[in-house]
PDB file as gemmi writes it, atoms N, CA and C in Angstrom:
CRYST1    1.000    1.000    1.000  90.00  90.00  90.00 P 1                      
ATOM      1  N   MET A   1      98.581 140.753 133.243  1.00  0.00           N  
ATOM      2  CA  MET A   1      97.764 139.785 132.539  1.00  0.00           C  
ATOM      3  C   MET A   1      98.657 138.678 131.984  1.00  0.00           C  
ATOM      4  N   ASN A   2      98.343 137.437 132.262  1.00  0.00           N  
ATOM      5  CA  ASN A   2      99.130 136.300 131.801  1.00  0.00           C  
ATOM      6  C   ASN A   2      98.681 135.851 130.419  1.00  0.00           C  
ATOM      7  N   PRO A   3      99.641 135.592 129.530  1.00  0.00           N  
ATOM      8  CA  PRO A   3      99.260 135.083 128.212  1.00  0.00           C  
ATOM      9  C   PRO A   3      98.739 133.650 128.325  1.00  0.00           C  
ATOM     10  N   ILE A   4      97.890 133.282 127.400  1.00  0.00           N  
ATOM     11  CA  ILE A   4      97.343 131.923 127.390  1.00  0.00           C  
ATOM     12  C   ILE A   4      98.432 130.922 127.036  1.00  0.00           C  
ATOM     13  N   ILE A   5      99.279 131.289 126.067  1.00  0.00           N  
ATOM     14  CA  ILE A   5     100.375 130.419 125.653  1.00  0.00           C  
ATOM     15  C   ILE A   5     101.688 131.103 126.010  1.00  0.00           C  
ATOM     16  N   GLU A   6     102.546 130.409 126.726  1.00  0.00           N  
ATOM     17  CA  GLU A   6     103.851 130.944 127.080  1.00  0.00           C  
ATOM     18  C   GLU A   6     104.822 130.611 125.954  1.00  0.00           C  
ATOM     19  N   VAL A   7     105.438 131.623 125.361  1.00  0.00           N  
ATOM     20  CA  VAL A   7     106.369 131.414 124.259  1.00  0.00           C  
ATOM     21  C   VAL A   7     107.768 131.198 124.815  1.00  0.00           C  
ATOM     22  N   MET A   8     108.422 130.139 124.348  1.00  0.00           N  
ATOM     23  CA  MET A   8     109.794 129.851 124.735  1.00  0.00           C  
ATOM     24  C   MET A   8     110.716 130.698 123.867  1.00  0.00           C  
ATOM     25  N   ALA A   9     111.778 131.184 124.431  1.00  0.00           N  
ATOM     26  CA  ALA A   9     112.630 132.131 123.730  1.00  0.00           C  
ATOM     27  C   ALA A   9     113.637 131.482 122.784  1.00  0.00           C  
ATOM     28  N   THR A  10     114.028 130.256 123.018  1.00  0.00           N  
ATOM     29  CA  THR A  10     115.109 129.660 122.226  1.00  0.00           C  
ATOM     30  C   THR A  10     114.805 128.203 121.867  1.00  0.00           C  
ATOM     31  N   PRO A  11     115.484 127.717 120.814  1.00  0.00           N  
ATOM     32  CA  PRO A  11     115.357 126.287 120.489  1.00  0.00           C  
ATOM     33  C   PRO A  11     115.823 125.394 121.635  1.00  0.00           C  
ATOM     34  N   GLU A  12     116.798 125.881 122.411  1.00  0.00           N  
ATOM     35  CA  GLU A  12     117.307 125.092 123.537  1.00  0.00           C  
ATOM     36  C   GLU A  12     116.206 124.825 124.564  1.00  0.00           C  
ATOM     37  N   GLU A  13     115.375 125.844 124.819  1.00  0.00           N  
ATOM     38  CA  GLU A  13     114.258 125.653 125.751  1.00  0.00           C  
ATOM     39  C   GLU A  13     113.267 124.630 125.205  1.00  0.00           C  
ATOM     40  N   ALA A  14     112.993 124.711 123.915  1.00  0.00           N  
ATOM     41  CA  ALA A  14     112.088 123.739 123.294  1.00  0.00           C  
ATOM     42  C   ALA A  14     112.680 122.335 123.383  1.00  0.00           C  
ATOM     43  N   LEU A  15     113.992 122.209 123.141  1.00  0.00           N  
ATOM     44  CA  LEU A  15     114.649 120.902 123.241  1.00  0.00           C  
ATOM     45  C   LEU A  15     114.502 120.313 124.635  1.00  0.00           C  
ATOM     46  N   LYS A  16     114.675 121.154 125.661  1.00  0.00           N  
ATOM     47  CA  LYS A  16     114.541 120.672 127.047  1.00  0.00           C  
ATOM     48  C   LYS A  16     113.135 120.148 127.302  1.00  0.00           C  
ATOM     49  N   ARG A  17     112.119 120.873 126.840  1.00  0.00           N  
ATOM     50  CA  ARG A  17     110.734 120.437 127.060  1.00  0.00           C  
ATOM     51  C   ARG A  17     110.427 119.181 126.261  1.00  0.00           C  
ATOM     52  N   LEU A  18     110.907 119.116 125.033  1.00  0.00           N  
ATOM     53  CA  LEU A  18     110.669 117.930 124.208  1.00  0.00           C  
ATOM     54  C   LEU A  18     111.362 116.704 124.802  1.00  0.00           C  
ATOM     55  N   ALA A  19     112.542 116.883 125.353  1.00  0.00           N  
ATOM     56  CA  ALA A  19     113.292 115.768 125.936  1.00  0.00           C  
ATOM     57  C   ALA A  19     112.554 115.124 127.101  1.00  0.00           C  
ATOM     58  N   ASP A  20     111.643 115.851 127.720  1.00  0.00           N  
ATOM     59  CA  ASP A  20     110.867 115.316 128.840  1.00  0.00           C  
ATOM     60  C   ASP A  20     109.689 114.441 128.393  1.00  0.00           C  
ATOM     61  N   ILE A  21     109.431 114.382 127.097  1.00  0.00           N  
ATOM     62  CA  ILE A  21     108.304 113.593 126.595  1.00  0.00           C  
ATOM     63  C   ILE A  21     108.764 112.153 126.361  1.00  0.00           C  
ATOM     64  N   PRO A  22     108.147 111.193 127.056  1.00  0.00           N  
ATOM     65  CA  PRO A  22     108.516 109.790 126.851  1.00  0.00           C  
ATOM     66  C   PRO A  22     108.246 109.357 125.409  1.00  0.00           C  
ATOM     67  N   SER A  23     109.037 108.439 124.912  1.00  0.00           N  
ATOM     68  CA  SER A  23     108.898 107.846 123.578  1.00  0.00           C  
ATOM     69  C   SER A  23     109.182 108.828 122.451  1.00  0.00           C  
ATOM     70  N   LEU A  24     109.886 109.917 122.735  1.00  0.00           N  
ATOM     71  CA  LEU A  24     110.198 110.910 121.716  1.00  0.00           C  
ATOM     72  C   LEU A  24     111.713 111.018 121.583  1.00  0.00           C  
ATOM     73  N   LYS A  25     112.208 110.796 120.371  1.00  0.00           N  
ATOM     74  CA  LYS A  25     113.634 110.962 120.077  1.00  0.00           C  
ATOM     75  C   LYS A  25     113.817 112.390 119.575  1.00  0.00           C  
ATOM     76  N   VAL A  26     114.679 113.161 120.237  1.00  0.00           N  
ATOM     77  CA  VAL A  26     114.859 114.580 119.915  1.00  0.00           C  
ATOM     78  C   VAL A  26     116.329 114.843 119.573  1.00  0.00           C  
ATOM     79  N   SER A  27     116.536 115.645 118.524  1.00  0.00           N  
ATOM     80  CA  SER A  27     117.887 116.015 118.105  1.00  0.00           C  
ATOM     81  C   SER A  27     117.950 117.505 117.818  1.00  0.00           C  
ATOM     82  N   ALA A  28     119.131 118.061 117.977  1.00  0.00           N  
ATOM     83  CA  ALA A  28     119.378 119.458 117.595  1.00  0.00           C  
ATOM     84  C   ALA A  28     120.240 119.468 116.345  1.00  0.00           C  
ATOM     85  N   ASP A  29     119.988 120.431 115.468  1.00  0.00           N  
ATOM     86  CA  ASP A  29     120.761 120.599 114.235  1.00  0.00           C  
ATOM     87  C   ASP A  29     120.808 119.314 113.398  1.00  0.00           C  
ATOM     88  N   ALA A  30     119.706 118.600 113.357  1.00  0.00           N  
ATOM     89  CA  ALA A  30     119.630 117.345 112.610  1.00  0.00           C  
ATOM     90  C   ALA A  30     119.597 117.626 111.108  1.00  0.00           C  
ATOM     91  N   PRO A  31     120.457 116.969 110.326  1.00  0.00           N  
ATOM     92  CA  PRO A  31     120.434 117.160 108.876  1.00  0.00           C  
ATOM     93  C   PRO A  31     119.194 116.490 108.275  1.00  0.00           C  
ATOM     94  N   LEU A  32     118.313 117.291 107.712  1.00  0.00           N  
ATOM     95  CA  LEU A  32     117.073 116.748 107.146  1.00  0.00           C  
ATOM     96  C   LEU A  32     117.328 115.879 105.929  1.00  0.00           C  
ATOM     97  N   SER A  33     118.510 115.979 105.346  1.00  0.00           N  
ATOM     98  CA  SER A  33     118.843 115.147 104.188  1.00  0.00           C  
ATOM     99  C   SER A  33     118.793 113.656 104.534  1.00  0.00           C  
ATOM    100  N   LEU A  34     118.941 113.328 105.810  1.00  0.00           N  
ATOM    101  CA  LEU A  34     118.860 111.923 106.236  1.00  0.00           C  
ATOM    102  C   LEU A  34     117.432 111.381 106.171  1.00  0.00           C  
ATOM    103  N   TYR A  35     116.446 112.275 106.090  1.00  0.00           N  
ATOM    104  CA  TYR A  35     115.053 111.868 106.192  1.00  0.00           C  
ATOM    105  C   TYR A  35     114.240 112.153 104.934  1.00  0.00           C  
ATOM    106  N   THR A  36     114.898 112.556 103.851  1.00  0.00           N  
ATOM    107  CA  THR A  36     114.175 112.877 102.623  1.00  0.00           C  
ATOM    108  C   THR A  36     114.532 111.894 101.522  1.00  0.00           C  
ATOM    109  N   ARG A  37     113.600 111.680 100.634  1.00  0.00           N  
ATOM    110  CA  ARG A  37     113.771 110.720  99.543  1.00  0.00           C  
ATOM    111  C   ARG A  37     114.977 111.047  98.675  1.00  0.00           C  
ATOM    112  N   PHE A  38     115.210 112.338  98.397  1.00  0.00           N  
ATOM    113  CA  PHE A  38     116.296 112.731  97.513  1.00  0.00           C  
ATOM    114  C   PHE A  38     117.539 113.202  98.266  1.00  0.00           C  
ATOM    115  N   ALA A  39     117.596 112.931  99.550  1.00  0.00           N  
ATOM    116  CA  ALA A  39     118.744 113.268 100.400  1.00  0.00           C  
ATOM    117  C   ALA A  39     119.104 114.750 100.326  1.00  0.00           C  
ATOM    118  N   ILE A  40     118.076 115.606 100.381  1.00  0.00           N  
ATOM    119  CA  ILE A  40     118.312 117.048 100.396  1.00  0.00           C  
ATOM    120  C   ILE A  40     117.723 117.637 101.674  1.00  0.00           C  
ATOM    121  N   GLY A  41     118.244 118.755 102.086  1.00  0.00           N  
ATOM    122  CA  GLY A  41     117.708 119.452 103.249  1.00  0.00           C  
ATOM    123  C   GLY A  41     118.805 119.812 104.228  1.00  0.00           C  
ATOM    124  N   GLY A  42     118.734 121.022 104.717  1.00  0.00           N  
ATOM    125  CA  GLY A  42     119.704 121.509 105.693  1.00  0.00           C  
ATOM    126  C   GLY A  42     119.331 121.080 107.100  1.00  0.00           C  
ATOM    127  N   PRO A  43     120.029 121.649 108.081  1.00  0.00           N  
ATOM    128  CA  PRO A  43     119.783 121.241 109.464  1.00  0.00           C  
ATOM    129  C   PRO A  43     118.512 121.861 110.034  1.00  0.00           C  
ATOM    130  N   ALA A  44     117.798 121.069 110.800  1.00  0.00           N  
ATOM    131  CA  ALA A  44     116.652 121.557 111.567  1.00  0.00           C  
ATOM    132  C   ALA A  44     117.173 121.938 112.944  1.00  0.00           C  
ATOM    133  N   ASP A  45     116.771 123.102 113.452  1.00  0.00           N  
ATOM    134  CA  ASP A  45     117.186 123.476 114.800  1.00  0.00           C  
ATOM    135  C   ASP A  45     116.724 122.429 115.800  1.00  0.00           C  
ATOM    136  N   VAL A  46     115.518 121.907 115.578  1.00  0.00           N  
ATOM    137  CA  VAL A  46     114.940 120.877 116.444  1.00  0.00           C  
ATOM    138  C   VAL A  46     114.314 119.813 115.559  1.00  0.00           C  
ATOM    139  N   TYR A  47     114.621 118.546 115.831  1.00  0.00           N  
ATOM    140  CA  TYR A  47     114.034 117.428 115.104  1.00  0.00           C  
ATOM    141  C   TYR A  47     113.518 116.439 116.137  1.00  0.00           C  
ATOM    142  N   ALA A  48     112.294 115.964 115.943  1.00  0.00           N  
ATOM    143  CA  ALA A  48     111.714 114.992 116.877  1.00  0.00           C  
ATOM    144  C   ALA A  48     111.068 113.872 116.088  1.00  0.00           C  
ATOM    145  N   GLU A  49     111.160 112.662 116.617  1.00  0.00           N  
ATOM    146  CA  GLU A  49     110.613 111.487 115.954  1.00  0.00           C  
ATOM    147  C   GLU A  49     110.023 110.551 117.004  1.00  0.00           C  
ATOM    148  N   THR A  50     108.870 109.964 116.671  1.00  0.00           N  
ATOM    149  CA  THR A  50     108.229 109.028 117.599  1.00  0.00           C  
ATOM    150  C   THR A  50     107.344 108.057 116.827  1.00  0.00           C  
ATOM    151  N   ASP A  51     107.048 106.943 117.448  1.00  0.00           N  
ATOM    152  CA  ASP A  51     106.061 106.019 116.899  1.00  0.00           C  
ATOM    153  C   ASP A  51     104.841 105.949 117.816  1.00  0.00           C  
ATOM    154  N   ASN A  52     104.743 106.927 118.724  1.00  0.00           N  
ATOM    155  CA  ASN A  52     103.678 106.970 119.719  1.00  0.00           C  
ATOM    156  C   ASN A  52     102.786 108.178 119.462  1.00  0.00           C  
ATOM    157  N   ALA A  53     101.494 107.951 119.244  1.00  0.00           N  
ATOM    158  CA  ALA A  53     100.561 109.037 118.910  1.00  0.00           C  
ATOM    159  C   ALA A  53     100.485 110.085 120.015  1.00  0.00           C  
ATOM    160  N   GLU A  54     100.470 109.665 121.275  1.00  0.00           N  
ATOM    161  CA  GLU A  54     100.395 110.622 122.391  1.00  0.00           C  
ATOM    162  C   GLU A  54     101.640 111.508 122.432  1.00  0.00           C  
ATOM    163  N   ALA A  55     102.812 110.906 122.218  1.00  0.00           N  
ATOM    164  CA  ALA A  55     104.048 111.687 122.200  1.00  0.00           C  
ATOM    165  C   ALA A  55     104.045 112.664 121.029  1.00  0.00           C  
ATOM    166  N   PHE A  56     103.506 112.246 119.894  1.00  0.00           N  
ATOM    167  CA  PHE A  56     103.417 113.118 118.717  1.00  0.00           C  
ATOM    168  C   PHE A  56     102.556 114.344 119.026  1.00  0.00           C  
ATOM    169  N   ILE A  57     101.417 114.121 119.658  1.00  0.00           N  
ATOM    170  CA  ILE A  57     100.507 115.217 119.995  1.00  0.00           C  
ATOM    171  C   ILE A  57     101.162 116.167 121.009  1.00  0.00           C  
ATOM    172  N   ARG A  58     101.830 115.603 122.000  1.00  0.00           N  
ATOM    173  CA  ARG A  58     102.513 116.449 122.989  1.00  0.00           C  
ATOM    174  C   ARG A  58     103.641 117.237 122.346  1.00  0.00           C  
ATOM    175  N   ALA A  59     104.393 116.614 121.437  1.00  0.00           N  
ATOM    176  CA  ALA A  59     105.485 117.303 120.745  1.00  0.00           C  
ATOM    177  C   ALA A  59     104.942 118.441 119.885  1.00  0.00           C  
ATOM    178  N   LEU A  60     103.823 118.213 119.218  1.00  0.00           N  
ATOM    179  CA  LEU A  60     103.203 119.261 118.410  1.00  0.00           C  
ATOM    180  C   LEU A  60     102.811 120.442 119.299  1.00  0.00           C  
ATOM    181  N   SER A  61     102.269 120.160 120.466  1.00  0.00           N  
ATOM    182  CA  SER A  61     101.889 121.217 121.395  1.00  0.00           C  
ATOM    183  C   SER A  61     103.106 122.022 121.843  1.00  0.00           C  
ATOM    184  N   VAL A  62     104.180 121.346 122.197  1.00  0.00           N  
ATOM    185  CA  VAL A  62     105.407 122.034 122.615  1.00  0.00           C  
ATOM    186  C   VAL A  62     105.963 122.853 121.454  1.00  0.00           C  
ATOM    187  N   ALA A  63     105.945 122.282 120.253  1.00  0.00           N  
ATOM    188  CA  ALA A  63     106.463 123.002 119.080  1.00  0.00           C  
ATOM    189  C   ALA A  63     105.659 124.275 118.821  1.00  0.00           C  
ATOM    190  N   ARG A  64     104.364 124.190 118.942  1.00  0.00           N  
ATOM    191  CA  ARG A  64     103.524 125.374 118.738  1.00  0.00           C  
ATOM    192  C   ARG A  64     103.816 126.440 119.789  1.00  0.00           C  
ATOM    193  N   GLN A  65     104.030 126.032 121.028  1.00  0.00           N  
ATOM    194  CA  GLN A  65     104.303 126.967 122.110  1.00  0.00           C  
ATOM    195  C   GLN A  65     105.714 127.541 122.035  1.00  0.00           C  
ATOM    196  N   SER A  66     106.590 126.886 121.278  1.00  0.00           N  
ATOM    197  CA  SER A  66     107.998 127.274 121.258  1.00  0.00           C  
ATOM    198  C   SER A  66     108.259 128.601 120.570  1.00  0.00           C  
ATOM    199  N   GLY A  67     107.377 128.994 119.670  1.00  0.00           N  
ATOM    200  CA  GLY A  67     107.619 130.210 118.904  1.00  0.00           C  
ATOM    201  C   GLY A  67     108.523 129.972 117.711  1.00  0.00           C  
ATOM    202  N   LEU A  68     109.007 128.752 117.526  1.00  0.00           N  
ATOM    203  CA  LEU A  68     109.814 128.418 116.358  1.00  0.00           C  
ATOM    204  C   LEU A  68     108.907 128.275 115.139  1.00  0.00           C  
ATOM    205  N   ASP A  69     109.466 128.545 113.972  1.00  0.00           N  
ATOM    206  CA  ASP A  69     108.732 128.279 112.740  1.00  0.00           C  
ATOM    207  C   ASP A  69     108.726 126.771 112.526  1.00  0.00           C  
ATOM    208  N   ILE A  70     107.550 126.189 112.419  1.00  0.00           N  
ATOM    209  CA  ILE A  70     107.450 124.758 112.169  1.00  0.00           C  
ATOM    210  C   ILE A  70     107.403 124.579 110.662  1.00  0.00           C  
ATOM    211  N   ASN A  71     108.516 124.098 110.090  1.00  0.00           N  
ATOM    212  CA  ASN A  71     108.616 123.957 108.643  1.00  0.00           C  
ATOM    213  C   ASN A  71     108.127 122.618 108.145  1.00  0.00           C  
ATOM    214  N   ALA A  72     108.180 121.607 108.984  1.00  0.00           N  
ATOM    215  CA  ALA A  72     107.749 120.290 108.539  1.00  0.00           C  
ATOM    216  C   ALA A  72     107.175 119.537 109.722  1.00  0.00           C  
ATOM    217  N   PHE A  73     106.009 118.997 109.508  1.00  0.00           N  
ATOM    218  CA  PHE A  73     105.412 118.105 110.488  1.00  0.00           C  
ATOM    219  C   PHE A  73     104.786 116.999 109.685  1.00  0.00           C  
ATOM    220  N   GLN A  74     105.198 115.792 109.896  1.00  0.00           N  
ATOM    221  CA  GLN A  74     104.747 114.724 109.027  1.00  0.00           C  
ATOM    222  C   GLN A  74     104.372 113.503 109.846  1.00  0.00           C  
ATOM    223  N   LEU A  75     103.185 113.009 109.589  1.00  0.00           N  
ATOM    224  CA  LEU A  75     102.781 111.720 110.136  1.00  0.00           C  
ATOM    225  C   LEU A  75     103.023 110.732 109.003  1.00  0.00           C  
ATOM    226  N   VAL A  76     104.117 110.005 109.097  1.00  0.00           N  
ATOM    227  CA  VAL A  76     104.530 109.124 108.010  1.00  0.00           C  
ATOM    228  C   VAL A  76     103.578 107.961 107.880  1.00  0.00           C  
ATOM    229  N   ASP A  77     103.315 107.292 108.966  1.00  0.00           N  
ATOM    230  CA  ASP A  77     102.336 106.212 109.021  1.00  0.00           C  
ATOM    231  C   ASP A  77     102.040 105.980 110.492  1.00  0.00           C  
ATOM    232  N   ALA A  78     101.321 104.949 110.791  1.00  0.00           N  
ATOM    233  CA  ALA A  78     100.946 104.700 112.182  1.00  0.00           C  
ATOM    234  C   ALA A  78     102.160 104.421 113.060  1.00  0.00           C  
ATOM    235  N   GLU A  79     103.290 104.083 112.436  1.00  0.00           N  
ATOM    236  CA  GLU A  79     104.456 103.710 113.226  1.00  0.00           C  
ATOM    237  C   GLU A  79     105.538 104.773 113.287  1.00  0.00           C  
ATOM    238  N   HIS A  80     105.481 105.813 112.438  1.00  0.00           N  
ATOM    239  CA  HIS A  80     106.560 106.795 112.416  1.00  0.00           C  
ATOM    240  C   HIS A  80     106.015 108.202 112.244  1.00  0.00           C  
ATOM    241  N   SER A  81     106.415 109.089 113.129  1.00  0.00           N  
ATOM    242  CA  SER A  81     106.042 110.496 113.049  1.00  0.00           C  
ATOM    243  C   SER A  81     107.305 111.328 113.159  1.00  0.00           C  
ATOM    244  N   HIS A  82     107.397 112.390 112.367  1.00  0.00           N  
ATOM    245  CA  HIS A  82     108.577 113.240 112.366  1.00  0.00           C  
ATOM    246  C   HIS A  82     108.152 114.692 112.489  1.00  0.00           C  
ATOM    247  N   ALA A  83     108.964 115.472 113.142  1.00  0.00           N  
ATOM    248  CA  ALA A  83     108.731 116.909 113.231  1.00  0.00           C  
ATOM    249  C   ALA A  83     110.059 117.638 113.152  1.00  0.00           C  
ATOM    250  N   ALA A  84     110.054 118.761 112.467  1.00  0.00           N  
ATOM    251  CA  ALA A  84     111.270 119.570 112.378  1.00  0.00           C  
ATOM    252  C   ALA A  84     110.874 121.033 112.514  1.00  0.00           C  
ATOM    253  N   ALA A  85     111.723 121.789 113.154  1.00  0.00           N  
ATOM    254  CA  ALA A  85     111.433 123.212 113.319  1.00  0.00           C  
ATOM    255  C   ALA A  85     112.714 124.007 113.199  1.00  0.00           C  
ATOM    256  N   ARG A  86     112.586 125.227 112.701  1.00  0.00           N  
ATOM    257  CA  ARG A  86     113.732 126.135 112.616  1.00  0.00           C  
ATOM    258  C   ARG A  86     113.361 127.429 113.340  1.00  0.00           C  
ATOM    259  N   GLN A  87     114.379 128.043 113.886  1.00  0.00           N  
ATOM    260  CA  GLN A  87     114.160 129.324 114.553  1.00  0.00           C  
ATOM    261  C   GLN A  87     113.796 130.354 113.501  1.00  0.00           C  
ATOM    262  N   GLY A  88     112.813 131.209 113.813  1.00  0.00           N  
ATOM    263  CA  GLY A  88     112.370 132.241 112.874  1.00  0.00           C  
ATOM    264  C   GLY A  88     113.533 133.106 112.429  1.00  0.00           C  
ATOM    265  N   ARG A  89     113.624 133.345 111.146  1.00  0.00           N  
ATOM    266  CA  ARG A  89     114.737 134.133 110.592  1.00  0.00           C  
ATOM    267  C   ARG A  89     114.214 135.247 109.765  1.00  0.00           C  
TER     268      ARG A  89                                                      
END                                                                             
């Protein structure tokens, strides 16, 4: 029996899938302190940023399928969207 959602085993697999999404900037081990008002936050295993709504939706889908804990997903405004995920610990 095939599962409805295929879970990716590692952040590296999620990074590969996210990198295939046009208009999406993807980083590994991105320091979240660069993106917070008070410059606090450790590294995200996966960080993605886009100003494209379709890319944001596709990235959210990949993140959900990844099996990673999604700690932050933020639609900043119509021009900037950010996502960060950490491997479950």
